[in-house]
N, C-alpha and C positions, 0 to 999 in steps of 0.2 A: 351473815345476812339476818337481819332480825326478822323474826317472825311473830306474828301476833298468836297468842295462845288461843285455843278454841277449847271450850270445854265439853268434851265428848261422853262425860258419865251421865248415866240415866238420871232422870227426874223422879224423885219418889212422889208418890200420888197417895194421899190420905183420906179414905172414905168418911172419917168419923167427923161430926160437926162440932164447933167450938162450945166449950161448956159453960161459958159466962158471957155476959154483956162486953165486959173488958177485953176478952180474946176476941169476940166478934168484932169490936171496934178497932183492935190491933191488926186484924186480918184485912179489914176494910181499908185501913191506912195503907198496909203494905202493897193491896191490889191497886190502889189509886198511885202509889209510887211506881208501881211496874208499869201501870198504864202510861205515866208520863215519860217513863224512860223508853218505853216503846215508840211513843211519838217522836222523841228526840231523835231516836235511832233512825227511824223512818225519814225524819227532815234531813239528816245528815247524808243517808243513803240516797235520797232524791237529788241531793247537791252533787253526787258523784264519789262520795267518800266510800272507796273500795272497802275497807275494814268494816265499815257500817252495813254496807251492802252483804257482805259475807255472813256477818253476825245476824242480820235480820232473815236472811235466807236459811241459815241453819235454825233459827227459831220457829220458823214455819215449817221446816222439815220435821223439827222434835216434837213441836207442840209447847216450846217453853215460853211462857207468858202470853201465848197467842194460840188461836186454834190451829191446828195441823191443816196446812194448805199446800198441796205438792205443787200446784201452778204458781202460786207466789214464791214458794220456796225455789223453784226453778228459774224463775224470772231474775230474783235478786242473785242467786248463785251465779247465774250466767253473766250478769253485770259485773259482779266482783272478780269472776274468773278472766274475764276479758282484760279487766284492770291489772291482772297479774296476782290476785290473791291466792296463795298456793292451796289453802284449804278448801276453797271454793273450787278450784281447778279439780281437786281430788273427788269432791261430792259430785261435781258436774259429770265428771267420768262415769262415776256410779249411775247417775240418773240415766245417761245415754246407755250404758250396758245393760240396765234392766227395762228401760224403756219407761220408767216412772216419772211422770211430770214433764216429759218432753219426748221428741221423736227419737226413736231408736236407731241406732247406727253404731256398729262395731269400730268404724273408722275413727267417728268422733270421740268415742270412748278411749280409744287407744291415744288419741291426741292430747286429750286432757289430763289423762294417767301420766304421760310422758311429761307435760309441762309441770306437773305437780311433782313428779319424780326428781326432776332437774333442779326444783326448788329444795329438795331434801325431805319430801313427804315420803317417809319409808313405806307407809301402807301401799302408796302408788307404785313404789319400786318393786314390792313383793308380787303385786297384782300382776304387773308387767312381766315379771320373771315366770309367774305361775301359767300365764297365758300360752298356749301352745304356739309353736313357730308358723302354722298355718294363719292364725290370726293376724300375726304381723305383715305375713306375706299378702294376706287379703286387703288390708289397710293400704299398703304400697301399692297394689294393683288398683285400686280405687282413686289413685293419684294423690294420696296423703304424703306430702313432701317430708314431713317429720318421720313418718313409718319408713319411707324409701331411704333417708338418711340413716336412720337407726338399723335397719335391715342391711345396708353397706357395712356399717361398723361390725355387725353381727357376722358377716362373711369375712371381713378383713381381720377379725381377731380369731375366728373360728370357736366362737362361743355357742355351743348347743348344736353346731353344724361344721361340716369339715370346712377348713379355710379355703377360700376360693376368691383370690384377687380380682380375676376378671368380673365376677358378679358383683364383687363390693364396687368396683369401678362403675359399673352399668348403674348401680343403684345411686351411686353419688351424683353420676351424670344427670339422670332423670330428676333427682331432687333439686340440683343447681338449675337445671333448665326450667323447672316449675317455680323458680323464684325463692328457693330457701338459701337464706343468706349464710347461715351456718356450713351448708353443703358447699355453697360457692366458695367461701373461705377455706374449706378443707381440700377441696379440689385445687384450688389455688396453690395451697402448700404442697400438694403432690406435684403439680407442674413445675413448681420452684425448685424442687428436691430431686425431680426426675424419678420419683419413686411410684413404680406401677404404670407410669407413663412416660413418654420421652420429655426431657426438659424443654419447657416453651414459656419463655418469659411473657411474649405477647399475650399468651393465653392466661398468664397469672395476673397481668394488669387488667385484662377484661373482666376477670371473675371478681378480682378484689374491687374494681370500680362499681360492679353491680351490688357487691355486699356492702361496700361502704355507701353507696347511695340509698341503701335501706336502712342505714343508722348503725351498723354492725361496728362497734368502736375498734375492735382488733384489726379488721379489715381496713378501716380508716388509718390506723397507726402504721400498718403494713405498708400501705400504698404510699404513706407520706415518707417512710424510709426510702422507698424506691425512688421517690422524687428528690430526696436529699443526696442519695448516691448517684443519681442519673442513670438508674438500671431500668432498661427498658423503656424508659420515658426521658425526656430532656430533663436536666437539673432545673428544679424551679423551687426557690426557696418561699415564695409566696404561697405555693400549693402545700409545701410542707407546713407551714405555719397554720393554714386553714384546716388542713386535715387532722392535725395533732391538736388543734384547739377543740374541733368537734369531738374527737376521741377523749381528750382531757376533760372536757365539759361532762362527758358521761361517767366520768370517775376511774378511767382507764390509766393505772398508775404509770405505765411504762411511757405513756404519751406526756403524762404530766411531768415527769422528772425530765425527760428529754426537752420539753418545750422550756422548762426552767433553765436547763443547762445552756441552751441557745442564747436566752437573755442573760445569764451569767457571763458567759464568755464572749459575747457580741458576735456569735458566729452568724454571719450573713444578716443579721438584724442588729439594730442599736442596743447597747448593753442598758439593761434595765433591771436593777437588784431588787426593785419592789416586785416587779411582775415575777422575776426569777423566784424570789423567796416564796411568793404566794404558791405558786405550782407545786415548788419542791417540798413545801411545808406538806401539801395535800398528799403528795405521793409517800412522804415518810410517815403520815397518819396510817396508811395502808401497809405500812413495813415494808416498803420498798428499800432494799439495801443501800443502794448508793445513794439514795435520797437522805436516808438516816445518817449515813457517814459524812455527807457533805454539806448538811443544812447548818451545822453549827459554824464551819469554817465561812459559809456564805454570810451568816449573820454577823460574825466578827468584823466584816468589812463595810458594815451599814452603820448609818448613824441610829441614833434613837428613835428619830423622827420617821426615817425610812422603815425601820422595822415595825414601828405602829402602823404605817400605813399599809405594809406588806401583809401584817396579820389582819388587818380590816379587809383587805381585798381578798385573803385567802377565805375569810369567813363568808364573804359575799358569793364568792365561786362555789364554796362548798354546798350553801344553801340553795344553789341552782341545779346541784347535781339530782337526777332522778333518783328518787329512794326506790330501792328493790323491796317487793314485798316479802 
């Protein structure tokens, strides 16, 4: 996952005045250039560019090239955080934790720190680890579904607390009932495997349908596999293609490969080497083992024109995949 680097070092401020007209002119030119850069950043931020929003928020936070303005910093960081900018999520969590620039709320702080930590922001991870267990419990009690799910994982793994599968299940169920798609997926896996709960395929289908309807790619893929196997639902190849295409379009490699395999072999769909190669190529780019092993053999069965069309389609599909922050 590619992250945008944000400079966190302090800005050095010098009190001395420029000693010559040439130096003053140079500084004026630099200041003018900085002003133009800020205007461009502001324009991009207003057009919905999450990276620009995050950078602008950080500038208002630190006073880099603009006056310090906590309200504006909070405004832009919040927009960027909602769009998935990991550093903005971390800084927004800090805002909520301190009350600076926005409404104070421990539950919201936990939520944004967790989102930042999930994207690899190590500072957020350590903050969450340092927070006492009571804070996580309080956030869960306030209805924060992310906190409920993570509290369930804490009980399930016995991290910092005695292992308690009953409490873990209770937390997962609350998070799933509250609409948390990851919790719905996780709980579905538990019912599918009969782990901690009686095996219940109907419940699996219900939970994965809810998670898939929210756009969770793995749930869409798993549900597609159930329709492919006729497990818990009638076999329905049209639903398989629909669900796997949704998951594949989000960059889920397993769906991309299996969709490509269907078009390669003509499994209940017309054989289409161009479409097959396009999807398997995308999976191979993500180091999917079977995709990398079979892509060459598929290419050998294609004409030069088919391969050209496949690579063009693959590039078009890749361009549509949502980019992670």
